[in-house]
N, C-alpha and C positions, 0 to 999 in steps of 0.2 A: 450466496451472497459472497463477495469479496472478503468482506470484512471478517467473516468466521474464520478464515485461513489466518488471520493476523489477530484473532482476538487475544491471545496471550500477550502480545505486544502492548497492548493498552493498559496492562497492569504495571508496566515498567514505566520509569520517568522518560519524558519526552526527549531530552538530550541524549540519554543512553541510546535509546532505539535509533535516533537520527544518526548517532556516531557509528553505530555498529551495522545497521541494515542499509542505510543510504549510501550509494556511492555517488551519485550525482543528483542534479536538479530534478530531473524526472522522478526518481525514486522518492524525493523530499515532496514533491506535488502528488504523487500516490498517497503517501502518508497523510498529508494534509487533507486530501479529499476524502479519505476514508475516516480521518477523525471528525471532519465536519458532517458526515453522513451519520454518524452516531451508530447507534446499536443496529438500526435497521440495515446498514451498510448500503453497496450499491452493486449494481452488475457491471461486468466488464466492458460491456458496450456503452453503458452510461459513462463510465469513467473514461473510456477511450475518447468518447464524443467531447466530454466536458475539458479533457486534456489536449485534444485535436491530435491523437496519436492513432496508429494502427491497432485495431482491437487484439490482434494476436500478440503483441508485445505486453499487454497488461498482465496476462496470465504467467508468462515468461519471467517477467520483472519480479512479480509477487512472489513466485516460487524461489527466485534467487535471494528475494530479501528474507524468506522463511529460512532458507539453508543458512545464511549468515547468522541468523540469529539463534540457530541451534548451536 
């Protein structure tokens, strides 16, 4: 589940996470979609379909968001 990688982010305030982890509107869309999915999260393919982007970009962007939060 994609939300598992970002689980720690959900303990922080939404504004802080958005400011630090998100560089553009696609990152914001990822974060919003994962928040909507809740604890169950969603697969990268589902997220890519939902946002109409290449599924390979999902993992890369999530990894970059994690690195920025570190």
